[in-house]
Backbone as numpy.savetxt, mean C-alpha at the origin, in Angstrom:
# Nx Ny Nz CAx CAy CAz Cx Cy Cz
-18.18 0.86 -10.12 -17.11 -0.11 -9.93 -17.44 -1.40 -10.68
-16.44 -2.03 -11.25 -16.60 -3.31 -11.92 -17.13 -4.35 -10.93
-18.30 -4.94 -11.25 -18.95 -5.86 -10.32 -18.13 -7.11 -10.09
-17.48 -7.62 -11.14 -16.72 -8.86 -10.99 -15.54 -8.69 -10.04
-14.82 -7.57 -10.14 -13.69 -7.36 -9.22 -14.21 -7.10 -7.82
-15.34 -6.40 -7.69 -15.93 -6.18 -6.37 -16.30 -7.50 -5.71
-16.93 -8.38 -6.46 -17.29 -9.70 -5.93 -16.05 -10.50 -5.59
-15.01 -10.35 -6.42 -13.77 -11.10 -6.19 -13.15 -10.74 -4.85
-12.98 -9.43 -4.58 -12.24 -9.09 -3.37 -13.08 -9.25 -2.10
-14.35 -9.58 -2.26 -15.17 -9.87 -1.09 -15.37 -11.37 -0.91
-14.62 -12.17 -1.67 -14.88 -13.61 -1.70 -13.93 -14.45 -0.87
-13.02 -13.84 -0.11 -12.12 -14.67 0.67 -10.99 -13.88 1.31
-9.86 -14.55 1.47 -8.67 -13.97 2.08 -7.54 -14.01 1.06
-6.81 -12.91 0.92 -5.87 -12.75 -0.19 -4.47 -12.42 0.30
-3.50 -12.91 -0.44 -2.09 -12.69 -0.13 -1.57 -11.50 -0.95
-1.13 -10.48 -0.24 -0.56 -9.30 -0.89 0.93 -9.50 -1.13
1.60 -8.47 -1.62 3.05 -8.54 -1.83 3.77 -8.00 -0.59
5.07 -7.74 -0.73 5.86 -7.22 0.38 6.40 -5.83 0.05
7.50 -5.47 0.69 8.08 -4.16 0.49 8.62 -3.95 -0.92
8.57 -2.71 -1.38 9.10 -2.36 -2.69 10.39 -1.54 -2.58
10.37 -0.52 -1.75 11.54 0.36 -1.66 12.81 -0.39 -1.30
12.70 -1.27 -0.30 13.88 -2.03 0.12 14.35 -2.99 -0.97
13.40 -3.50 -1.75 13.77 -4.40 -2.85 14.48 -3.64 -3.98
14.02 -2.43 -4.24 14.68 -1.63 -5.27 16.08 -1.20 -4.82
16.22 -0.95 -3.52 17.54 -0.59 -3.00 18.53 -1.74 -3.16
18.06 -2.95 -3.00 18.91 -4.12 -3.22 19.38 -4.21 -4.67
18.60 -3.60 -5.55 18.93 -3.62 -6.98 19.67 -2.37 -7.42
20.10 -1.55 -6.44 20.96 -0.42 -6.78 20.37 0.96 -6.60
19.10 1.07 -6.17 18.53 2.38 -5.95 19.26 3.07 -4.80
19.75 4.25 -5.08 20.53 4.98 -4.06 19.63 5.65 -3.04
20.12 5.75 -1.81 19.39 6.45 -0.75 19.13 7.89 -1.17
17.88 8.30 -1.03 17.51 9.66 -1.42 17.02 9.80 -2.84
17.26 8.77 -3.66 16.76 8.80 -5.04 15.26 8.48 -5.03
14.55 8.97 -6.04 13.11 8.73 -6.11 12.87 7.40 -6.81
12.30 6.40 -6.09 12.11 5.07 -6.68 11.27 5.06 -7.95
10.25 5.92 -8.00 9.30 5.87 -9.11 9.91 6.28 -10.45
11.02 7.02 -10.39 11.68 7.42 -11.64 12.25 6.20 -12.37
12.46 5.12 -11.63 12.96 3.89 -12.25 11.93 3.28 -13.21
10.67 3.68 -13.11 9.67 3.19 -14.07 10.07 3.57 -15.50
10.79 4.70 -15.60 11.24 5.17 -16.91 12.68 4.76 -17.21
13.55 4.82 -16.19 14.98 4.61 -16.44 15.46 3.18 -16.23
14.78 2.44 -15.34 15.20 1.07 -15.01 13.98 0.14 -14.93
13.14 0.12 -15.96 11.89 -0.67 -15.86 12.13 -2.15 -15.64
13.23 -2.66 -16.15 13.48 -4.10 -16.00 13.73 -4.46 -14.53
14.35 -3.55 -13.77 14.59 -3.83 -12.34 13.30 -3.71 -11.53
12.44 -2.78 -11.91 11.13 -2.67 -11.26 10.33 -3.93 -11.55
10.39 -4.40 -12.78 9.66 -5.63 -13.16 10.16 -6.82 -12.37
11.45 -6.87 -12.10 12.01 -7.97 -11.31 11.33 -8.07 -9.94
11.10 -6.92 -9.32 10.46 -6.91 -7.99 9.04 -7.45 -8.10
8.29 -6.93 -9.06 6.91 -7.38 -9.24 6.85 -8.87 -9.54
7.73 -9.33 -10.43 7.74 -10.74 -10.80 8.11 -11.64 -9.63
9.01 -11.16 -8.77 9.42 -11.96 -7.61 8.24 -12.19 -6.67
7.40 -11.19 -6.52 6.23 -11.36 -5.65 5.18 -12.27 -6.28
5.00 -12.17 -7.58 4.06 -13.08 -8.26 4.55 -14.51 -8.12
5.84 -14.72 -8.33 6.43 -16.06 -8.22 6.28 -16.60 -6.80
6.40 -15.72 -5.80 6.31 -16.14 -4.40 4.88 -16.50 -4.00
3.90 -16.07 -4.80 2.52 -16.47 -4.54 1.54 -15.37 -4.26
1.91 -14.11 -4.46 0.98 -13.01 -4.19 -0.26 -13.10 -5.07
-1.42 -12.89 -4.44 -2.67 -12.77 -5.19 -2.84 -11.36 -5.73
-2.24 -10.40 -5.04 -2.32 -8.98 -5.41 -0.93 -8.37 -5.29
-0.49 -7.67 -6.32 0.76 -6.92 -6.24 0.45 -5.44 -6.44
1.34 -4.60 -5.94 1.17 -3.16 -6.09 2.00 -2.65 -7.26
2.15 -1.35 -7.34 2.89 -0.72 -8.43 3.92 0.24 -7.84
4.93 0.54 -8.61 5.98 1.46 -8.17 5.56 2.91 -8.48
4.44 3.31 -7.84 3.88 4.65 -8.09 3.56 5.38 -6.77
4.10 4.89 -5.68 3.79 5.39 -4.35 3.99 6.91 -4.24
5.06 7.42 -4.82 5.39 8.85 -4.71 5.19 9.61 -6.00
4.14 9.27 -6.74 4.00 9.86 -8.08 2.86 10.85 -8.22
2.54 11.57 -7.13 1.78 12.81 -7.33 2.78 13.89 -7.70
2.27 15.02 -8.15 3.17 16.07 -8.66 4.10 16.63 -7.58
3.68 16.59 -6.30 4.49 17.23 -5.26 5.83 16.53 -5.03
5.87 15.21 -4.75 7.18 14.57 -4.59 7.97 14.54 -5.89
7.28 14.41 -7.02 8.00 14.40 -8.30 8.65 15.76 -8.57
8.01 16.83 -8.12 8.56 18.18 -8.34 9.89 18.36 -7.64
10.07 17.67 -6.52 11.34 17.81 -5.79 12.50 17.21 -6.56
12.20 16.43 -7.56 13.24 15.84 -8.41 13.17 16.37 -9.85
12.31 17.38 -10.05 12.20 18.00 -11.37 11.37 17.24 -12.38
10.48 16.37 -11.89 9.68 15.53 -12.79 8.18 15.79 -12.68
7.79 16.98 -12.25 6.37 17.25 -12.07 5.58 17.20 -13.38
6.27 17.32 -14.51 5.59 17.24 -15.81 5.52 15.83 -16.35
5.95 14.85 -15.55 5.97 13.45 -16.00 4.98 12.59 -15.20
4.00 13.23 -14.55 3.07 12.48 -13.70 2.39 11.36 -14.47
1.81 11.68 -15.61 1.09 10.65 -16.37 2.04 9.56 -16.86
3.17 9.95 -17.38 4.11 8.98 -17.95 4.62 8.01 -16.88
4.99 8.53 -15.72 5.55 7.69 -14.66 4.50 6.75 -14.09
3.29 7.26 -13.87 2.23 6.41 -13.33 1.79 5.33 -14.32
1.63 5.70 -15.56 1.22 4.70 -16.56 2.28 3.62 -16.71
3.54 4.02 -16.71 4.62 3.04 -16.82 4.62 2.10 -15.62
4.40 2.64 -14.42 4.39 1.82 -13.22 3.30 0.77 -13.25
2.11 1.17 -13.67 1.00 0.21 -13.75 1.27 -0.84 -14.82
1.75 -0.39 -15.96 2.05 -1.34 -17.06 3.05 -2.39 -16.62
4.10 -1.96 -15.92 5.15 -2.89 -15.48 4.55 -3.99 -14.59
3.71 -3.60 -13.64 3.12 -4.59 -12.73 2.12 -5.49 -13.46
1.35 -4.93 -14.37 0.41 -5.75 -15.15 1.15 -6.77 -16.00
2.24 -6.34 -16.60 3.05 -7.27 -17.42 3.65 -8.37 -16.56
4.10 -8.01 -15.36 4.69 -9.00 -14.45 3.63 -9.97 -13.94
2.43 -9.46 -13.70 1.36 -10.31 -13.16 0.90 -11.35 -14.16
0.87 -10.98 -15.44 0.46 -11.91 -16.51 -0.86 -12.62 -16.20
-1.75 -11.91 -15.53 -3.05 -12.50 -15.20 -3.02 -13.44 -14.01
-1.84 -13.67 -13.43 -1.73 -14.58 -12.28 -1.91 -13.87 -10.95
-1.96 -12.55 -10.97 -2.21 -11.77 -9.77 -2.97 -10.50 -10.18
-3.76 -9.97 -9.27 -4.40 -8.68 -9.49 -3.38 -7.58 -9.22
-3.64 -6.41 -9.78 -2.75 -5.26 -9.58 -3.53 -4.10 -8.99
-3.11 -3.66 -7.80 -3.66 -2.46 -7.18 -2.58 -1.39 -7.25
-2.88 -0.28 -7.90 -1.89 0.79 -8.08 -1.77 1.62 -6.80
-0.52 1.90 -6.42 -0.22 2.57 -5.17 -0.26 4.10 -5.30
-0.97 4.72 -4.35 -0.95 6.17 -4.18 -0.53 6.46 -2.75
0.60 7.14 -2.57 1.10 7.45 -1.23 0.84 8.90 -0.86
1.31 9.31 0.31 1.12 10.68 0.76 1.77 11.69 -0.19
1.23 12.89 -0.18 1.74 13.94 -1.06 3.07 14.51 -0.59
3.32 14.39 0.71 4.54 14.99 1.25 4.37 16.45 1.64
3.19 17.00 1.40 2.88 18.35 1.86 1.80 18.24 2.93
1.87 19.12 3.94 0.99 18.99 5.09 -0.17 19.97 4.99
-1.36 19.42 4.91 -2.56 20.23 4.73 -2.74 21.23 5.87
-2.57 20.77 7.11 -2.85 21.64 8.26 -1.82 22.75 8.43
-0.67 22.64 7.76 0.35 23.69 7.84 0.08 24.82 6.86
-0.90 24.62 5.99 -1.24 25.65 5.03 -0.32 25.71 3.83
0.52 24.66 3.65 1.43 24.64 2.50 0.68 24.39 1.20
-0.52 23.83 1.33 -1.32 23.47 0.17 -2.78 23.54 0.57
-3.65 23.85 -0.37 -5.08 23.86 -0.07 -5.67 22.48 -0.36
-6.85 22.24 0.20 -7.54 20.98 -0.05 -7.81 20.79 -1.54
-8.16 21.87 -2.22 -8.43 21.78 -3.66 -7.18 21.42 -4.45
-6.05 22.00 -4.05 -4.78 21.69 -4.74 -4.38 20.23 -4.50
-4.61 19.77 -3.30 -4.29 18.38 -2.97 -5.18 17.43 -3.76
-6.46 17.75 -3.82 -7.40 16.92 -4.59 -6.98 16.88 -6.06
-6.62 18.01 -6.61 -6.21 18.07 -8.02 -4.99 17.17 -8.27
-4.06 17.16 -7.32 -2.86 16.34 -7.49 -3.20 14.85 -7.43
-4.03 14.45 -6.48 -4.42 13.04 -6.38 -5.27 12.63 -7.58
-6.13 13.55 -8.04 -6.96 13.26 -9.20 -6.09 13.05 -10.45
-5.09 13.89 -10.61 -4.17 13.76 -11.74 -3.51 12.38 -11.73
-3.04 11.95 -10.55 -2.39 10.65 -10.47 -3.39 9.52 -10.70
-4.54 9.59 -10.06 -5.53 8.52 -10.18 -5.99 8.35 -11.62
-6.21 9.45 -12.31 -6.68 9.35 -13.70 -5.59 8.79 -14.61
-4.33 9.11 -14.34 -3.23 8.53 -15.11 -3.16 7.02 -14.88
-3.28 6.62 -13.63 -3.29 5.19 -13.26 -4.40 4.46 -13.99
-5.58 5.05 -13.98 -6.76 4.38 -14.55 -6.64 4.13 -16.05
-5.84 4.94 -16.74 -5.67 4.75 -18.18 -5.10 3.38 -18.52
-4.35 2.78 -17.59 -3.74 1.47 -17.84 -4.58 0.31 -17.28
-5.74 0.63 -16.71 -6.72 -0.37 -16.28 -6.18 -1.41 -15.28
-5.67 -0.95 -14.12 -5.34 -1.90 -13.06 -6.63 -2.44 -12.45
-6.51 -3.35 -11.52 -7.69 -3.94 -10.89 -8.22 -3.09 -9.75
-7.39 -2.19 -9.23 -7.81 -1.34 -8.14 -6.72 -0.34 -7.80
-7.00 0.48 -6.80 -6.06 1.48 -6.30 -5.95 1.29 -4.79
-4.74 1.43 -4.26 -4.57 1.46 -2.82 -3.93 2.78 -2.41
-4.65 3.54 -1.60 -4.13 4.76 -0.99 -3.48 4.32 0.31
-2.16 4.46 0.42 -1.48 3.81 1.55 -0.52 4.75 2.29
-0.14 4.29 3.47 0.84 4.97 4.33 0.39 6.38 4.68
-0.91 6.52 4.94 -1.46 7.83 5.28 -1.46 8.06 6.79
-0.97 9.22 7.22 -0.98 9.59 8.63 -2.08 10.60 8.96
-2.45 11.40 7.97 -3.46 12.44 8.16 -4.77 11.96 7.52
-5.81 11.71 8.31 -7.07 11.24 7.72 -7.68 12.23 6.74
-7.43 13.52 6.93 -7.97 14.51 6.00 -7.36 14.33 4.61
-6.05 14.08 4.56 -5.40 13.82 3.28 -5.89 12.51 2.69
-6.04 11.49 3.53 -6.51 10.19 3.05 -7.90 10.30 2.42
-8.77 11.05 3.07 -10.13 11.24 2.55 -10.09 11.91 1.18
-9.26 12.93 1.03 -9.13 13.62 -0.26 -8.62 12.66 -1.33
-7.63 11.85 -0.99 -7.07 10.90 -1.95 -8.10 9.85 -2.35
-8.87 9.37 -1.39 -9.91 8.37 -1.68 -10.95 8.95 -2.63
-11.39 10.15 -2.35 -12.41 10.78 -3.21 -11.89 10.95 -4.64
-10.62 11.30 -4.78 -10.03 11.44 -6.11 -9.94 10.08 -6.79
-9.50 9.06 -6.04 -9.36 7.72 -6.62 -10.71 7.13 -7.02
-11.75 7.45 -6.27 -13.08 6.90 -6.56 -13.64 7.41 -7.89
-13.15 8.52 -8.38 -13.65 9.03 -9.67 -13.31 8.09 -10.82
-12.35 7.18 -10.61 -11.93 6.27 -11.68 -12.89 5.10 -11.87
-13.74 4.85 -10.88 -14.61 3.68 -10.94 -13.94 2.40 -10.48
-12.66 2.48 -10.12 -11.93 1.31 -9.63 -12.19 1.11 -8.14
-12.07 -0.14 -7.64 -12.12 -0.35 -6.19 -10.97 0.39 -5.52
-11.23 0.95 -4.36 -10.21 1.73 -3.66 -10.02 1.19 -2.24
-8.79 0.76 -1.95 -8.39 0.41 -0.59 -7.66 1.61 0.00
-7.76 1.78 1.31 -7.05 2.89 1.94 -6.51 2.44 3.29
-5.23 2.76 3.53 -4.52 2.28 4.72 -3.88 3.44 5.47
-4.11 3.44 6.78 -3.51 4.44 7.66 -2.31 3.83 8.38
-1.41 4.69 8.84 -0.26 4.27 9.64 -0.57 4.53 11.12
-0.61 3.47 11.90 -0.83 3.60 13.35 0.49 3.31 14.05
1.18 4.37 14.44 2.50 4.20 15.06 2.72 5.19 16.21
1.65 5.83 16.67 1.77 6.87 17.69 0.91 6.55 18.90
1.18 7.26 20.00 0.46 7.05 21.24 1.10 5.95 22.06
0.68 5.85 23.30 1.25 4.89 24.24 1.23 3.46 23.71
0.12 3.09 23.06 -0.04 1.72 22.57 0.18 1.58 21.07
0.75 2.61 20.44 0.98 2.59 18.99 -0.32 2.26 18.23
-1.42 2.85 18.70 -2.71 2.56 18.09 -3.41 3.82 17.57
-2.60 4.85 17.33 -3.13 6.10 16.77 -2.23 6.56 15.63
-2.82 7.32 14.73 -1.99 7.92 13.69 -1.23 9.09 14.29
-0.34 9.65 13.52 0.43 10.81 13.96 -0.50 11.96 14.35
-1.68 11.99 13.73 -2.65 13.04 14.03 -3.56 12.69 15.21
-3.33 11.52 15.83 -4.13 11.12 16.98 -5.39 10.33 16.65
-5.55 9.96 15.40 -6.75 9.24 14.95 -6.70 7.78 15.40
-7.81 7.28 15.94 -7.90 5.88 16.35 -8.34 5.02 15.17
-8.18 3.68 15.25 -8.67 2.81 14.18 -10.16 2.99 13.91
-10.94 3.15 14.98 -12.39 3.31 14.81 -12.72 4.61 14.07
-12.04 5.68 14.45 -12.28 6.97 13.78 -11.86 6.91 12.32
-10.74 6.24 12.05 -10.26 6.13 10.67 -11.27 5.38 9.82
-11.77 4.25 10.33 -12.76 3.48 9.58 -13.98 4.33 9.26
-14.46 5.07 10.25 -15.66 5.90 10.04 -15.42 6.94 8.95
-14.29 7.63 9.01 -14.02 8.70 8.05 -13.76 8.15 6.64
-13.02 7.06 6.57 -12.66 6.50 5.27 -13.85 5.83 4.59
-14.71 5.22 5.39 -15.93 4.63 4.83 -16.83 5.72 4.27
-16.95 6.81 5.01 -17.78 7.94 4.54 -17.23 8.53 3.25
-15.91 8.45 3.07 -15.28 8.98 1.85 -15.50 8.06 0.65
-15.94 6.83 0.91 -16.23 5.91 -0.19 -15.27 4.74 -0.33
-14.39 4.52 0.64 -13.44 3.41 0.54 -14.16 2.07 0.43
-13.61 1.19 -0.40 -14.16 -0.16 -0.56 -13.47 -1.17 0.34
-12.24 -0.84 0.73 -11.42 -1.67 1.61 -10.71 -0.72 2.56
-10.62 -1.06 3.83 -9.92 -0.21 4.79 -8.82 -1.03 5.48
-7.83 -0.34 6.05 -6.79 -1.09 6.72 -5.64 -0.23 7.19
-4.50 -0.90 7.34 -3.31 -0.24 7.86 -2.08 -0.82 7.20
-1.04 0.00 7.09 0.25 -0.50 6.62 1.36 0.30 7.28
2.56 -0.28 7.28 3.76 0.37 7.76 3.68 0.73 9.26
4.68 1.42 9.76 4.64 1.94 11.11 5.15 1.05 12.22
4.88 -0.26 12.12 5.30 -1.17 13.17 5.24 -2.61 12.67
5.68 -3.53 13.53 5.69 -4.94 13.18 4.31 -5.57 13.24
4.22 -6.81 12.78 2.93 -7.45 12.59 2.16 -7.68 13.89
2.84 -7.89 15.00 2.13 -8.14 16.26 1.28 -6.95 16.68
1.75 -5.74 16.35 0.98 -4.54 16.67 -0.24 -4.36 15.79
-0.27 -5.06 14.67 -1.41 -4.94 13.75 -2.61 -5.77 14.20
-2.37 -6.76 15.02 -3.46 -7.68 15.41 -4.56 -6.94 16.18
-4.24 -6.19 17.25 -5.31 -5.45 17.93 -5.94 -4.36 17.06
-5.15 -3.75 16.19 -5.71 -2.73 15.29 -6.72 -3.36 14.35
-6.38 -4.51 13.80 -7.29 -5.23 12.91 -8.57 -5.62 13.64
-8.41 -6.11 14.86 -9.57 -6.54 15.65 -10.51 -5.35 15.89
-9.93 -4.20 16.19 -10.75 -3.01 16.44 -11.45 -2.53 15.16
-10.76 -2.61 14.03 -11.40 -2.24 12.77 -12.55 -3.19 12.44
-12.30 -4.49 12.62 -13.33 -5.47 12.30 -14.58 -5.27 13.15
-14.41 -4.79 14.37 -15.55 -4.58 15.26 -16.49 -3.48 14.78
-15.99 -2.60 13.91 -16.82 -1.46 13.49 -17.06 -1.41 11.98
-16.67 -2.46 11.24 -16.92 -2.43 9.79 -17.14 -3.83 9.23
-17.92 -3.86 8.16 -18.10 -5.10 7.40 -17.26 -5.07 6.12
-16.57 -3.96 5.88 -15.72 -3.87 4.69 -14.54 -4.82 4.81
-13.99 -5.27 3.67 -12.74 -6.04 3.73 -11.63 -5.21 4.38
-10.73 -5.89 5.10 -9.64 -5.22 5.81 -8.30 -5.64 5.24
-7.44 -4.65 5.01 -6.13 -4.79 4.35 -5.04 -4.50 5.37
-4.11 -5.44 5.58 -3.07 -5.29 6.59 -1.68 -5.59 6.00
-0.79 -4.61 6.06 0.58 -4.79 5.56 1.56 -4.25 6.61
2.11 -5.15 7.39 3.01 -4.77 8.48 4.47 -4.77 8.04
5.27 -4.03 8.79 6.72 -4.07 8.57 7.32 -5.36 9.14
8.55 -5.64 8.76 9.27 -6.80 9.30 9.91 -6.42 10.63
9.06 -6.02 11.58 9.56 -5.52 12.85 9.99 -4.07 12.72
10.62 -3.57 13.75 11.12 -2.19 13.73 12.55 -2.17 13.20
12.89 -1.19 12.38 14.23 -1.16 11.79 15.32 -0.80 12.80
16.50 -1.34 12.57 17.69 -0.98 13.36 18.77 -0.53 12.38
19.61 0.39 12.82 20.73 0.83 11.99 21.98 0.08 12.43
22.51 -0.73 11.51 23.71 -1.52 11.79 24.76 -1.18 10.72
25.90 -0.64 11.15 26.96 -0.24 10.22 26.43 0.67 9.11
25.54 1.57 9.53 25.01 2.55 8.58 23.92 2.04 7.67
23.52 0.77 7.86 22.47 0.19 7.02 21.24 -0.15 7.86
20.06 -0.03 7.24 18.82 -0.36 7.91 18.60 -1.87 7.89
18.39 -2.44 9.07 18.23 -3.89 9.18 16.91 -4.20 9.88
16.17 -5.16 9.35 14.95 -5.65 9.98 15.21 -7.06 10.49
14.91 -7.30 11.76 15.30 -8.55 12.40 14.29 -9.68 12.25
13.02 -9.33 12.02 12.02 -10.39 12.03 12.21 -11.35 10.86
12.00 -12.64 11.14 12.16 -13.66 10.10 10.84 -13.87 9.36
10.91 -14.35 8.13 9.68 -14.67 7.41 8.79 -15.66 8.17
9.41 -16.64 8.83 8.64 -17.66 9.53 7.84 -17.07 10.70
8.50 -16.21 11.49 7.80 -15.59 12.62 6.69 -14.67 12.13
6.94 -13.94 11.07 5.95 -13.06 10.47 4.72 -13.87 10.06
4.97 -14.99 9.39 3.87 -15.83 8.90 3.07 -16.43 10.04
3.73 -16.78 11.14 3.02 -17.32 12.29 2.05 -16.29 12.87
2.50 -15.04 12.95 1.64 -13.98 13.48 0.48 -13.69 12.54
0.64 -13.98 11.26 -0.43 -13.74 10.29 -1.66 -14.59 10.59
-1.46 -15.74 11.23 -2.59 -16.58 11.63 -3.53 -15.78 12.53
-2.96 -15.01 13.44 -3.77 -14.20 14.35 -4.44 -13.04 13.63
-3.80 -12.54 12.56 -4.43 -11.48 11.77 -5.69 -11.99 11.08
-5.63 -13.20 10.57 -6.82 -13.79 9.94 -7.93 -13.95 10.98
-7.57 -14.45 12.15 -8.54 -14.61 13.23 -9.14 -13.27 13.65
-8.34 -12.20 13.53 -8.81 -10.86 13.90 -9.70 -10.24 12.82
-9.77 -10.88 11.64 -10.69 -10.41 10.62 -10.07 -9.84 9.36
-8.75 -9.98 9.18 -8.11 -9.44 7.98 -8.48 -10.25 6.74
-8.67 -9.55 5.63 -8.97 -10.19 4.34 -7.82 -10.12 3.35
-6.96 -9.12 3.51 -5.78 -8.95 2.66 -4.57 -8.84 3.59
-3.59 -9.72 3.41 -2.42 -9.71 4.29 -1.14 -9.76 3.46
-0.23 -8.85 3.76 1.07 -8.83 3.11 2.08 -8.15 4.00
3.14 -7.64 3.41 4.19 -7.00 4.18 4.52 -5.62 3.64
5.13 -4.81 4.49 5.57 -3.48 4.08 7.09 -3.43 4.23
7.63 -2.38 4.80 9.08 -2.17 4.84 9.82 -3.37 5.43
10.86 -3.78 4.74 11.71 -4.86 5.23 11.24 -6.25 4.85
10.01 -6.38 4.39 9.55 -7.70 3.96 9.96 -7.96 2.51
10.09 -9.23 2.17 10.67 -9.65 0.90 9.82 -10.75 0.28
10.17 -11.20 -0.93 9.46 -12.36 -1.49 9.50 -13.58 -0.57
10.53 -13.71 0.24 10.60 -14.84 1.17 9.49 -14.75 2.23
9.12 -13.54 2.62 8.01 -13.37 3.55 6.71 -13.81 2.90
6.53 -13.43 1.64 5.31 -13.82 0.92 5.25 -15.33 0.77
6.38 -15.95 0.44 6.42 -17.40 0.31 6.09 -18.09 1.63
6.58 -17.53 2.74 6.30 -18.11 4.06 4.81 -17.98 4.40
4.22 -16.85 4.05 2.78 -16.67 4.24 1.99 -17.68 3.40
2.42 -17.86 2.17 1.73 -18.77 1.26 1.67 -20.20 1.84
2.75 -20.60 2.49 2.83 -21.95 3.04 1.84 -22.19 4.18
1.34 -21.12 4.76 0.41 -21.27 5.88 -1.01 -21.63 5.44
-1.26 -21.59 4.14 -2.58 -21.95 3.59 -3.72 -21.16 4.24
-3.45 -19.87 4.44 -4.46 -18.99 5.02 -5.37 -18.37 3.98
-4.96 -18.47 2.73 -5.57 -17.64 1.70 -6.51 -18.46 0.82
-7.79 -18.21 1.01 -8.84 -18.94 0.31 -9.74 -17.93 -0.40
-9.92 -18.15 -1.68 -10.78 -17.25 -2.46 -11.12 -17.92 -3.78
-12.12 -17.39 -4.43 -12.56 -17.95 -5.71 -11.83 -17.27 -6.85
């Protein structure tokens, strides 16, 4: 791993970006369409999202490559475009960042379930490796494996991403159980940290699944069992369907207020997931929580 970037992300508290899918939908992405295909067909609109987060103050922005392993792309007939779509996604974010923000390339779930026998561990590893190596060709600052519910899949993705030599963050979704503190597979924050650290993760954390208040105890529990930097990206509350549209009620100001408690709980990277916007990032920026060299 590049020593300078490793030292950088261990040097303070950083402001991440917000949601991507909801921002692309505002720009015309139709429900059910694959967002990552816009890297080829609508790159200027993808760049608008990245630029909006940089302008709002993000220290780190992601890429529009969340669903760009061969499995989700195959459902849209683009399984032969893995390298092209991933490289374009990283390039777009790097161009938008213009050196004013770091870029961590997004790797999301494959959409196939390992325990159901639809795919083997080797096939899954090959798919994540294909994506990670395509991403690495454009030299982002890191990779984030995100929105993972199955720790077994997350471990495979981390191992594939680590072959690039880039720093790797990995985030699980905790939205199950009585206290919304387990993954869909029943994994606790402590178990996730143990498994992901063993896989080689450089940063651990959580994203999606619930609003920011639910992330505070999860962060506290992760911090109690790790010295690694912690990455937290909460939704803007829980979604509601109003007149057929998904609506998030939480305001940027309330979200930013709760972020104070996330810092106290030990988070090093804080941003937003579904429903959050550049306005959320700007509200976080105003709190002066983010100190780094």
